[in-house]
C-alpha positions in Angstrom: 0.0 0.0 0.0 1.1 3.6 -0.4 1.9 5.9 2.4 -1.2 8.0 1.7 -3.3 5.0 2.7 -1.7 5.1 6.2 -2.5 8.8 6.6 -6.1 8.2 5.4 -6.5 5.4 8.0 -5.1 7.6 10.7 -7.5 10.4 9.8 -10.6 8.2 9.4 -10.0 6.2 12.6 -9.2 9.3 14.6 -12.2 11.1 13.3 -14.5 8.2 14.0 -13.2 7.4 17.4 -12.2 10.9 18.5 -9.0 9.3 19.8 -5.5 10.0 18.5 -4.3 7.0 20.6 -6.8 4.6 18.8 -5.7 6.0 15.4 -2.0 5.4 16.2 -2.8 1.9 17.3 -4.7 1.2 14.1 -1.8 2.6 12.0 0.7 0.5 14.0 -1.3 -2.6 13.4 -1.6 -1.9 9.7 2.1 -1.3 9.4 2.7 -4.7 11.1 0.7 -6.4 8.3 1.5 -4.4 5.2 4.5 -3.1 3.3 4.7 0.5 2.2 5.7 1.1 -1.4 7.3 4.1 -2.8 5.1 5.8 -5.4 6.9 8.7 -7.0 7.0 10.3 -10.4 9.1 7.5 -11.9 6.7 4.8 -10.7 3.7 6.7 -12.1 5.4 7.2 -15.4 6.2 3.5 -15.6 2.5 2.7 -14.9 1.5 5.0 -17.7 4.1 3.4 -20.0 2.7 0.0 -19.1 -0.7 1.1 -20.1 -2.2 0.9 -16.6 -5.1 3.3 -17.3 -8.1 1.7 -15.6 -8.8 2.7 -11.9 -8.6 -0.9 -10.6 -5.1 -1.4 -11.9 -3.9 2.2 -11.2 -4.3 2.1 -7.5 -1.1 2.7 -5.7 -0.8 -1.0 -4.6 -1.4 -2.2 -8.1 1.2 0.2 -9.5 3.7 -1.0 -7.0 3.1 -4.6 -8.0 3.2 -4.0 -11.7 6.4 -1.9 -11.8 8.2 -3.7 -8.9 8.2 -0.8 -6.5 6.9 -2.8 -3.5 8.9 -3.9 -0.6 10.4 -0.6 0.5 9.4 0.2 4.0 9.3 3.7 5.3 8.6 4.7 8.9 
């Protein structure tokens, strides 16, 4: 998944629960299960070059899988 997913989860859980602590716990659990992929300009350009134009395949996770950008973990 992309780093923006992590920030989205933090925001949504925090908003729903009104608790920063619960939001951090949710993000911590998510990071224990998933890898964060780097999606930068080069990765997006590769996705375009591969013809990944439909929404289902152009999600950040799919782009990472298709162009081999997965596996980099950022904290």
